[in-house]
C-alpha positions as CSV (number, residue, x, y, z in Angstrom):
1,M,70.8,114.7,81.8
2,T,70.9,117.6,79.2
3,R,67.4,119.2,78.7
4,N,68.4,121.6,76.5
5,L,71.2,120.8,73.6
6,T,74.1,123.2,73.3
7,P,75.0,124.6,70.6
8,E,78.0,122.2,70.8
9,Q,75.8,119.2,70.7
10,Q,73.7,120.2,68.4
11,N,76.3,121.2,66.2
12,H,78.8,117.6,66.8
13,L,74.5,115.5,66.2
14,A,74.3,117.1,63.3
15,T,77.6,116.0,61.8
16,L,76.6,112.2,62.5
17,L,74.0,112.7,59.9
18,P,72.7,113.3,56.8
19,Q,72.9,116.8,55.8
20,G,69.1,118.4,57.3
21,S,68.7,115.0,58.8
22,L,68.8,116.4,63.0
23,I,65.5,118.4,63.0
24,T,65.6,121.6,66.4
25,E,63.6,124.3,65.3
26,P,60.9,124.0,67.9
27,A,58.0,124.8,65.4
28,D,59.5,122.0,63.0
29,C,59.9,119.8,66.5
30,E,56.3,119.8,66.9
31,A,55.5,117.0,65.3
32,Y,57.3,115.3,67.2
33,A,55.9,116.3,70.5
34,T,52.7,114.5,70.7
35,D,51.3,110.9,70.3
36,E,47.7,109.2,70.2
37,T,47.1,110.1,73.5
38,R,46.5,112.9,72.2
39,E,46.6,115.5,75.7
40,H,49.8,115.0,76.0
41,H,52.9,117.5,74.7
42,F,56.1,116.9,75.0
43,L,58.7,119.4,73.2
44,P,61.9,117.5,72.0
45,D,65.4,119.5,72.0
46,A,65.8,117.9,68.7
47,V,64.7,115.4,66.3
48,A,67.4,113.3,64.3
49,R,66.0,111.1,61.0
50,V,68.2,108.1,61.1
51,H,68.7,106.4,57.6
52,T,71.1,103.1,58.7
53,V,72.2,101.0,62.3
54,E,76.2,103.3,62.0
55,Q,74.3,106.8,62.2
56,V,71.8,104.9,64.9
57,S,74.9,103.9,67.4
58,A,77.1,107.2,66.1
59,I,73.8,109.0,67.7
60,L,73.3,106.8,71.1
61,A,77.5,106.5,71.1
62,Y,77.8,110.6,71.5
63,C,74.1,110.7,73.8
64,N,75.3,108.3,76.1
65,E,78.9,110.4,77.0
66,Q,76.6,113.7,77.0
67,G,73.4,112.9,79.6
68,I,71.6,113.4,76.6
69,P,68.5,111.5,76.5
70,V,66.9,109.7,73.4
71,V,63.4,108.1,72.9
72,P,63.1,105.7,69.2
73,R,60.1,106.7,67.7
74,G,58.0,105.1,64.7
75,G,54.7,106.2,63.2
76,G,53.6,108.2,66.7
77,S,50.7,105.9,66.6
78,G,50.7,104.7,70.7
79,V,48.4,105.8,72.9
80,S,51.1,104.8,76.3
81,G,53.5,107.9,75.7
82,G,55.8,105.1,75.4
83,A,57.6,107.0,72.6
84,L,57.2,111.6,74.1
85,A,60.2,113.3,74.9
86,V,58.9,113.1,78.8
87,N,62.2,114.3,79.8
88,G,63.0,116.1,76.6
89,G,66.4,115.2,74.5
90,V,66.4,113.9,71.3
91,I,63.3,111.7,69.5
92,L,65.4,108.8,67.6
93,C,62.9,108.6,64.8
94,L,63.4,105.0,62.7
95,N,61.1,106.3,59.7
96,H,63.4,106.4,57.3
97,M,64.6,102.9,58.0
98,N,62.1,101.2,56.4
99,R,63.3,98.7,53.1
100,V,62.4,95.1,53.3
101,L,65.7,93.7,53.6
102,A,65.1,89.9,52.5
103,I,62.0,87.5,52.0
104,N,63.5,83.8,52.2
105,H,60.2,81.8,50.5
106,R,62.2,78.2,51.8
107,D,62.5,79.2,54.9
108,M,58.9,81.4,55.0
109,T,61.2,84.3,57.2
110,C,62.0,88.1,56.1
111,T,64.1,90.4,57.2
112,V,63.1,94.2,57.7
113,E,64.2,97.4,59.0
114,V,61.8,98.7,61.7
115,G,60.5,102.1,60.2
116,K,58.2,99.5,57.0
117,I,54.7,100.6,57.8
118,T,53.1,98.0,59.6
119,G,50.5,97.2,57.3
120,E,52.8,97.6,54.2
121,L,54.8,95.1,55.2
122,K,51.4,93.0,55.6
123,A,50.2,93.8,51.7
124,E,53.7,93.3,50.2
125,L,53.8,89.7,51.8
126,R,50.3,88.7,50.9
127,E,51.0,89.8,47.3
128,Q,53.5,86.9,48.0
129,N,50.7,84.2,49.9
130,L,52.5,84.6,52.6
131,W,51.1,85.9,55.9
132,L,52.7,87.6,59.0
133,P,49.3,87.0,60.9
134,P,49.4,90.2,63.9
135,D,47.2,93.1,62.5
136,P,47.0,96.3,64.6
137,G,44.3,98.3,64.4
138,S,46.7,101.3,63.3
139,A,48.3,98.8,60.8
140,A,47.7,101.6,58.1
141,W,50.3,103.9,59.7
142,C,52.3,102.0,62.9
143,R,55.2,100.8,62.1
144,I,57.4,97.5,62.9
145,G,59.6,99.0,65.0
146,G,56.8,100.5,67.9
147,N,54.7,97.4,67.3
148,L,57.8,95.2,68.4
149,A,59.3,98.1,71.4
150,E,55.0,98.5,72.7
151,A,54.5,94.4,72.5
152,A,51.1,95.5,69.5
153,A,48.4,92.6,69.2
154,G,45.1,92.7,67.7
155,P,42.3,91.1,67.1
156,K,44.1,87.8,65.5
157,S,46.3,87.0,68.8
158,V,43.4,85.0,70.3
159,K,44.4,82.5,67.5
160,Y,48.4,83.6,66.1
161,G,50.0,85.1,69.4
162,A,51.2,88.9,69.6
163,F,54.3,89.8,67.5
164,R,56.5,89.1,69.8
165,N,55.6,85.7,69.1
166,W,56.4,85.7,65.0
167,V,59.8,87.4,66.0
168,L,63.0,85.1,65.7
169,N,66.0,87.5,65.5
170,M,67.1,91.1,66.1
171,E,69.4,93.4,65.6
172,V,69.7,95.8,68.2
173,V,72.1,99.1,69.7
174,L,72.4,99.4,72.9
175,P,72.7,102.6,74.9
176,D,76.6,103.2,74.7
177,G,76.2,102.3,70.8
178,T,77.1,98.8,70.3
179,V,75.2,96.1,67.4
180,F,74.8,93.0,67.9
181,W,71.8,90.2,66.6
182,T,70.1,89.3,70.0
183,G,69.5,85.4,68.5
184,A,69.9,83.8,65.1
185,D,67.1,83.1,62.4
186,V,65.8,79.7,63.6
187,R,62.6,78.6,65.0
188,K,64.5,76.8,68.0
189,F,66.4,78.5,69.9
190,A,68.3,76.9,73.4
191,S,71.2,78.7,73.1
192,G,71.8,80.8,76.1
193,Y,69.5,84.1,77.4
194,N,66.6,85.1,75.1
195,L,68.0,88.5,74.4
196,T,65.1,88.4,71.9
197,Q,62.0,88.3,73.9
198,L,63.5,89.8,76.4
199,I,64.1,93.8,75.0
200,L,60.9,93.1,72.8
201,G,57.9,94.9,74.6
202,S,61.1,97.0,76.8
203,Q,59.5,100.2,75.5
204,G,63.4,101.9,73.9
205,T,64.3,101.3,78.2
206,L,67.3,98.8,76.7
207,A,67.9,98.7,73.3
208,V,67.4,100.4,69.9
209,I,65.7,97.5,67.6
210,T,67.2,98.6,64.1
211,K,65.7,94.8,62.1
212,A,63.9,92.0,62.4
213,V,64.1,88.9,61.3
214,F,59.9,87.1,60.7
215,R,59.0,83.9,60.8
216,L,55.8,83.5,58.1
217,I,52.9,81.2,57.2
218,T,51.1,81.0,54.1
219,P,47.0,82.9,54.8
220,P,44.2,80.9,55.0
221,T,42.0,80.8,51.9
222,E,38.7,80.5,54.0
223,E,37.4,82.9,56.4
224,N,33.8,83.0,57.8
225,L,32.3,86.0,60.9
226,L,29.9,85.6,63.5
227,R,28.2,88.7,65.2
228,V,26.3,88.1,68.1
229,A,24.2,89.8,70.0
230,F,23.5,89.9,74.3
231,P,21.6,91.1,76.8
232,T,24.4,91.4,79.3
233,V,27.4,91.2,79.2
234,E,27.6,88.6,81.5
235,A,26.4,86.1,78.8
236,A,28.9,87.5,76.9
237,G,31.7,86.4,78.9
238,E,29.8,83.2,80.2
239,T,29.9,82.8,75.9
240,I,33.6,83.6,75.5
241,C,35.2,80.5,78.5
242,A,32.2,78.2,77.3
243,L,33.6,78.4,73.5
244,F,37.3,77.5,74.4
245,Q,35.8,75.2,76.8
246,A,34.1,72.9,73.7
247,G,37.8,73.0,71.9
248,L,36.6,76.1,69.2
249,T,40.0,77.8,68.6
250,P,38.9,80.9,66.8
251,S,40.8,83.5,64.9
252,E,39.1,86.2,67.1
253,V,37.4,86.8,70.0
254,E,36.1,90.9,69.9
255,F,34.2,92.5,72.3
256,L,32.4,95.8,72.4
257,E,29.3,96.6,75.4
258,R,26.6,99.0,75.8
259,D,28.4,102.8,75.5
260,A,30.4,101.9,73.4
261,V,28.1,99.7,70.8
262,T,25.6,103.2,70.9
263,I,29.4,105.4,70.2
264,A,30.0,103.0,67.3
265,A,26.4,102.6,65.3
266,K,25.7,107.0,66.3
267,A,29.4,106.9,63.9
268,A,28.6,104.5,61.7
269,G,24.7,105.4,61.0
270,E,23.5,102.5,62.1
271,P,20.4,101.3,63.9
272,I,20.5,98.9,67.2
273,D,18.3,97.4,70.0
274,A,17.9,98.7,72.9
275,A,17.9,95.4,74.5
276,V,21.0,94.8,73.5
277,G,24.1,95.3,76.1
278,A,26.9,93.5,74.8
279,Y,28.7,92.1,71.1
280,L,30.4,89.5,70.1
281,W,32.1,89.0,67.3
282,I,33.8,85.5,66.9
283,G,35.6,84.9,63.5
284,F,36.8,81.3,62.3
285,D,39.7,80.8,59.4
286,G,41.3,77.8,58.0
287,N,41.6,75.9,54.7
288,H,38.2,74.2,54.3
289,A,35.2,75.8,54.2
290,D,32.9,72.8,56.1
291,Q,35.2,73.0,58.8
292,L,35.1,76.1,59.6
293,L,30.8,76.2,59.3
294,A,30.3,73.9,61.4
295,E,32.9,75.4,64.1
296,A,30.9,78.9,63.7
297,E,27.6,76.8,64.0
298,T,28.7,74.8,67.2
299,A,30.2,78.6,68.6
300,A,26.2,79.9,68.0
301,H,24.5,77.0,69.3
302,I,26.7,77.7,72.5
303,A,26.0,81.5,72.3
304,E,22.0,80.7,71.8
305,A,22.7,78.0,75.1
306,Q,24.0,81.7,77.1
307,G,20.8,83.9,76.2
308,A,22.0,85.2,72.8
309,S,19.0,87.4,71.1
310,E,20.7,87.5,67.9
311,T,23.4,85.9,65.6
312,L,24.5,86.9,62.3
313,F,26.7,85.0,60.0
314,A,29.3,86.2,57.0
315,D,31.7,84.4,54.9
316,T,32.4,86.6,52.1
317,P,35.4,89.5,52.0
318,T,31.6,91.8,51.3
319,A,29.8,90.2,54.1
320,M,32.6,90.4,56.6
321,E,33.3,93.7,56.2
322,K,29.8,94.8,56.8
323,L,29.5,92.8,60.0
324,C,32.6,93.8,61.8
325,R,31.6,98.1,60.7
326,L,30.7,98.8,64.0
327,R,33.8,96.5,65.8
328,K,35.9,98.2,64.0
329,R,34.5,102.1,64.1
330,V,34.0,102.0,68.0
331,G,37.7,103.8,68.3
332,T,38.2,105.9,65.7
333,A,34.3,107.3,66.7
334,V,35.8,108.0,70.4
335,I,38.6,110.3,69.2
336,E,36.1,111.7,67.1
337,Q,33.8,112.3,69.5
338,T,36.3,113.4,72.9
339,P,39.5,113.5,74.2
340,F,40.3,109.9,76.1
341,R,42.6,108.0,78.2
342,D,42.7,104.9,77.4
343,L,43.1,101.7,80.1
344,D,44.5,98.3,78.4
345,L,43.6,96.3,80.4
346,T,44.5,92.2,81.2
347,F,43.0,89.9,82.9
348,P,41.9,86.1,83.5
349,R,39.3,86.2,80.6
350,G,36.1,84.8,82.6
351,R,36.5,87.9,84.5
352,L,35.3,90.0,81.8
353,A,32.1,90.7,83.3
354,E,33.4,91.7,87.0
355,I,35.9,93.7,84.8
356,V,33.3,95.7,82.9
357,N,31.3,95.8,85.3
358,L,33.7,97.1,87.9
359,V,34.7,100.3,85.3
360,K,31.1,100.9,85.3
361,A,30.5,101.6,88.6
362,V,33.8,102.7,89.5
363,G,32.2,105.9,86.5
364,R,29.5,106.0,88.4
365,E,30.8,106.9,91.6
366,Y,33.6,108.9,90.3
367,G,31.3,111.3,87.9
368,F,33.0,109.8,84.2
369,E,31.8,107.8,81.4
370,S,33.2,105.4,79.7
371,A,33.3,102.8,76.3
372,I,34.8,99.6,76.4
373,F,35.6,97.2,73.5
374,G,38.4,94.8,73.0
375,H,40.3,91.3,72.7
376,A,38.0,89.7,74.8
377,G,38.7,86.0,73.9
378,D,42.6,87.5,75.3
379,G,41.4,88.9,78.4
380,N,42.3,92.0,76.8
381,L,40.5,95.3,76.8
382,H,40.6,98.9,75.9
383,V,38.5,101.0,78.8
384,N,38.3,104.3,77.3
385,V,38.0,107.5,80.2
386,L,35.6,110.2,78.1
387,R,36.1,113.4,78.9
388,N,33.1,115.1,77.4
389,G,32.1,118.0,79.4
390,L,34.3,117.5,82.2
391,D,36.2,120.3,83.4
392,N,40.1,120.1,84.0
393,Q,40.1,119.5,87.9
394,T,37.4,116.9,87.5
395,W,39.6,115.7,84.2
396,N,42.9,116.1,85.6
397,Q,42.8,115.4,89.4
398,S,39.2,113.8,90.7
399,I,38.9,111.0,88.4
400,I,42.3,110.1,89.4
401,P,41.7,108.2,92.4
402,G,39.0,106.0,90.5
403,I,41.1,105.1,87.4
404,Q,43.7,103.8,90.1
405,K,41.0,102.1,91.4
406,I,40.9,100.5,88.6
407,Y,43.9,99.4,87.8
408,D,44.6,98.1,91.5
409,H,41.5,96.0,91.6
410,T,42.6,94.2,87.6
411,I,46.6,93.4,89.6
412,A,44.6,92.0,92.6
413,I,42.0,89.3,90.1
414,G,45.3,88.4,88.7
415,G,45.7,91.0,85.6
416,A,48.3,93.8,84.3
417,P,47.9,97.1,83.5
418,S,48.6,97.1,79.8
419,G,48.3,93.4,77.2
420,E,49.6,95.7,73.9
421,H,50.1,98.7,74.0
422,G,52.4,99.3,77.2
423,L,52.9,100.9,79.8
424,G,54.7,103.9,79.1
425,M,54.4,107.1,80.7
426,V,50.6,107.4,80.9
427,T,50.1,104.2,82.7
428,A,53.2,104.8,85.1
429,R,51.1,108.0,86.3
430,Y,48.3,105.6,87.4
431,Q,50.4,102.8,87.9
432,P,52.1,102.4,91.6
433,E,51.5,99.3,92.1
434,G,52.6,98.2,88.5
435,A,55.5,100.1,89.1
436,R,57.0,98.3,92.2
437,K,56.5,94.8,89.5
438,S,58.3,96.5,87.1
439,D,60.8,98.4,89.6
440,H,60.8,94.6,90.7
441,H,62.0,93.5,86.7
442,L,64.8,95.9,86.7
443,A,66.0,95.0,90.1
444,F,66.5,91.2,89.5
445,L,67.9,91.9,85.8
446,G,70.6,94.8,87.8
447,N,71.8,92.3,90.0
448,A,71.7,89.2,87.5
449,L,74.2,91.1,85.8
450,A,76.0,92.1,88.5
451,N,76.6,89.2,90.7
452,S,76.1,86.4,88.3
453,G,79.2,85.4,88.4
454,I,78.9,82.4,90.9
455,L,75.8,80.4,89.4
456,N,77.3,77.9,87.2
457,P,80.0,79.8,86.1
458,D,81.3,77.7,83.4
459,K,78.3,78.0,81.7
460,Q,77.5,81.2,81.9
461,K,80.6,82.4,80.0
462,T,79.5,79.9,77.1
463,F,75.9,82.3,77.2
464,I,78.4,85.7,76.8
465,A,80.8,84.2,74.4
466,K,77.6,83.8,72.0
467,M,75.8,86.9,72.8
468,G,76.3,89.9,70.0
469,R,78.1,87.1,67.4
470,P,77.1,88.8,64.2
471,K,74.1,87.7,61.6
């Protein structure tokens, strides 16, 4: 594939876009060379700022013909390196495709272009008493397209699921420039291959998503929140399992272990009890305050039975915001303190204490510190491996086998290398076992497309005939 664009290629790409929409000067491309991984830098040869699906199609068709790598990009908020131009080529910047195209109140759906900032979309919907529940921590600057390409989720996913659970249909562009819709704007779909779910989470490797149709619900009118302190991670982990065994349906179950608590508390200027080994935030939402209060009381009793040392309760927006300050502060506190590597581990939630203890033991063995937090109700933790004072040799070489050990153990117990951040180039660096699984998936897909003519051929023709019909 082309690493540096020729003058002829640059000139042709410029003709496919409005004047000034193709960036080729290295100084201007710098803003697209990094993402929230912070330590990685890959300068693209050009940035194509597209405004329409026709422009996306034209760019992809030409780059496909010329063998030029194309990397779709939105807000650059990812921490997996999924939107970095590792092989050079063209960054396809979708941020100018940011319109809300339709809000259907009768069917409770919305159609939106993928460059829309996630938090802005959620706010606009809220003004109309509509809700798209997934709430990533970067909602203020991440874009809808990145949420879909990386299979993003957030704290509310324990009750409401990730973004992929709210998508009905998508407009996508294939590498050759073909534009089609993946499904239909319906809640039930049994009409052939589920291309929508295949492309979601594929990180721009199969197609570029340009529009999405979401199903919506009305927002809950009542919420409450518990912050529970535990002397040990084990007690917190047992509480999580007991909550669901008791039939409760929390809207969030968030976790911080001691080292993460220390970092967040220092940044927030809050004192913490030296005996606290972990915190859980357990939330409930719905439309009946009395029912939610009863669920919170049940959760508090469960936590106390597991040895909780303190339980605080809030049921107003101001009080909940104050109670959740440490959880919301930890991510930015880590960023402000040191470079870090984010391991987005997902695993059976009953193994939470095992994973936390493993990370700490590996850190002691290989000489690194960590802050661990995340969506414990989903069995999804963000393990931030902290650089702090580590020298280049230690950071870039010596600790790598330790990180590999963490990934290998997570996969061995039935987990996976990423729950909501995507694999990207960062995880792939450490992940031979995970990569082999991905290779198997790609091999299956390729073989299915190439050799599926004998498998129920009459039905296959029907499926293919229905693919790609315009919306």
